[in-house]
N, C-alpha and C positions, 0 to 999 in steps of 0.2 A: 736110457740114462744109466751111467755106471754108478756103482755103490759109492766109490771114493771120489766122484767128480768134484764136490766142493773142496775136498782136501787137495786134490790135484791142482785146482785153480789157485789155492793159497800157497802151496809149496812148489812154486816154480823154481827152476834152477837158479835164476837170478836172486830170488828171495833167499834161498838156502846159502848161496855164496855170500850175500850181504850179512846174513845171520852168523855165518862162520867167521867173517872178518870182525864183527862186533864181539864175538866170544873171544877171539884171539886178542883183541885190544884190551878187553876187560881182564883177561888172564895176565897180560903183561903189566898193566898199570894199577891193579888193585892188590893191596897187601904186599907190595914190593915184588910182585911177580911170583910169589910163593903161596898165595892164598888158595889157588885152585889145586895145586899139587898136595898141599898139606891137608886140605879138607876133603879131598876125594871128589870134588866137583868135576874134575877132568874126566873121570871114569863115567860119571852120570851123563855128561854131555856126549861122550863117545857112544854110549849105549843108545841115547836118544837119536843120534844121527844114523846109527845102524838101523834102528827101527824105521826111521823115515825113509831110508833107502829101500828097505824091504817093502814098505807100503807102495812106493813108486814102482818097483819092479813087479810085484805080485798083483797090482791093481789091474793091469792089462791082461795078464795070463790066467791067474787062478780064479778071479771073481767076475769075469766077463763071459756072458753067454751070447754068442753071435748067431744063434739059430733063430 
């Protein structure tokens, strides 16, 4: 069993795409389209997505022992 197996089941590509679409719609329709830019939420969301990508990439290579 992999260390990140529960996370990998939750963070499927389809889920991440849907989450991204929801974030884009929220950014467009809340606060006149300027709330995310003025408050810095856009940067926080970008950092979270980079971390999620890193977990997906490193889960198979760095944390798995196939011996």
